[in-house]
C-alpha positions, 0 to 999 in steps of 0.5 A: 291809517293809509297814510301811516307807512309804519302801521301798514308795514306792521300789518303786512308783516303780520299777514305775511307771518300768518300766511307763512305759519299756515303754509308750514302747518300744511306742509307739516300735516302733509309730511306727517301723513306720508306712508313712510311713517306708517306703523310697522311693528307692535311689540308686547312686553310679555307674551299673553297667555289668554289673548291670542295673536289672532285677536290682537291682529283683528283689533289692529286691523279694525280699530287702529288708525293713523301712523306713528305720529297720528295714531290715537294711543288712548283709542288704541288702548281702549280697543285692546282693553275690550278683548276678553281676558284683558284686565289692563293695557298701556300703549306707547310709541316706540321709535322707530315706527312702532308701538309698545304694549303692556297687557295685563290679563285676568287671573281667574279665581272662580266662576261668578253666579254661573254667568261670568268670572271673578279674578284674583283681585275680586273683579268680575269679568266676562270670558270663557274658561275651560278649566274647573273653577270654584263657584262664587254666589253673591251680589255684584258689589260683594265680589271682592269680599267673597274672593277674600273670604274664599282665600281665608277659609280655603286655607283653614280647610287644608288640614282636611285635604279638601277644597272649597268648591262653592262659596255663597254670600246671601243678600242677608250676608250669611255665608255658606261653603261647600267642600269638594267632598260634597259637604255643605257648611253653614257659617252664618254672618259672624266669626266665620273663620273661628267657627270653621277652625273649630269644625276642622279641629273636631272633624277627624273625631266626629264626622270623618267616619260618617262622611258618606252619611252627613252632607250638611253641617250647621256651624252657627251654634255657640258651643258646637254644630249640628250635623244633618242626614240626607232628607233632614231639614236644616 
């Protein structure tokens, strides 16, 4: 090998190329970490209604590391996604020296089992809501089903000028609804909408005058329903 000048020249060129590449990589790495490339701006595509600017600044301070070139976008997205009321986040670089963020917030539909909230997509999330919301009761995997049923049944009771304030789905998949008047309706496990529609149709002629007396109605009968007075058993 040592008496082969062409081979030695090739090896020398290869080693020189590797050294040059390492030097260039080191220079590039050093240049990319210079303060001149520090992030200077966070731009939101829309103003959040639930997430405060103080919460956003706290995440920036504690979790966002690096500059325009080195910041970990996925880690940044995950950090902001952990904030209460945040449903989805997308983050991208925006020249020069900034980040652009799109934040989608949860829209609360109801309280879930008294411990959390459920949004309009039927997803359970943890946050504090000051406003009055309906109450949903059910198993975690049924939250979407309960949310859809709420919208459907709430439309049905509109002619009564009432709202559903509590909707429950039992482990045996039986439905129960409570109106803002305090009236509790047993809907059973099938034909819930049809049963409620029949009740709404006859309500003005049967129960409206006795609203202060009748507080519980069982709609699980094929040809009618049963109304119960306070103290009676269902």
